[in-house]
N, C-alpha and C positions, 0 to 999 in steps of 0.2 A: 438512462442519464439523467440528469437535470432537466426540468421543464424549458428550459433554455436551450436545451440540447448541445449545451458546450461538453468540451472533452471534460471527463472526470477530472480532479486536481489529484492526485497519489504521493505520499511521500514514502519513501525507502526511509527507515532509520536507523541508526545504529550508534553507538556510543560517542563517534568523535565523527560521524559523519565521511567518513575515507571510505579503506578496503570494502569490507565487507556488506555498506549501505549501498556503493556502487556494483557491488554485483550484484545484490539484491534488485536493484534498480533493474537491470540488463534481464533478469530472470522476470521480472513482476512485466515489464513489457512484452516479452515472449509469450508469455501466457495472457494477456491482454490480447495482442494480436490475433492466437488462437480460438479467442474468444468473441474476438470481431468488437471490440470495447475500445472508443478514443479516448485516449488521455494521455497529461500531461506527467510525467511520472520524474519526480526530485529527488534526490539523494540527498539526505541531512542527516545533522548529531541530533539527539533528543531536544538541547536547551534551544537551537533553532527552530525546532520542530514544535515548540511550545508556543512562539509566536506569528504559524503561519498558519495562513487556511485550507484546510483539505477537506475531501470527500473523504477518502480512506487514507489510513497510517497501516504500511506494515513493516514488522521488526520483529525482533526475540522478544520472549516476555520480560526480559530484564529490565527493556526499555519500555517496550509498548502498557505496562503497568500504569506507568504515572503519564501518559498519554489518555489515558481512556477519558470519555466525554469533548477531548479536541476536534473529532472530528466524526461524520454521522456512524463510520465502517471503521473499529480498530482490529486489524488482523495480525494476529502473534501466531510466528512461524517459529520451528524447532530445529528446523535444516533447510540450509540457504539453498542447496543445492537441488532439492526434493521439488522440482518444476509441478510434476504431477500433482502433489499435496496438496502446494501452490496454488493450482489451479482448481482444484478441488473448494480451496478456502476461500477464494476469491470468487469464485462461480457463486457460492451458496449466497456469500456477504451483499453480492449485487443482484442476487433475485428478489432477495429479502429487502431491499432498499426499490426495488423495481426497476432498477436500471440496465437491466439484463434479462 
C-alpha cells in the first residue's frame, strides 16, 4: 500500500470501457480480496485511462502497451477469465512495489 495507507487505485482497461473492462474489474476485485488488498477498481476505456491517475492498470496487451508509464504497475493479461493467472501477476507486481 501507499505510505498514506489509502486503497490502491486500479484501472481495468479495454478499448471502449464497456463489457470486457467490467468483467475484468470484477475479476480484479475478487483476486484483490483473496490477497487482502484494499483497492478501488474502476473500469474504463483506453482514452480515458490516459488522463486518470492510478497505481495499477490492468488490461490486454493491445491496450496496455500504450499505457506504459502512466502508472507504477501495468499488468498485461491474456485471458480475462483466468483468475489464477491474474492473481499471480498482480501478486508479483504488488510485491515488487512493496504494496503486498
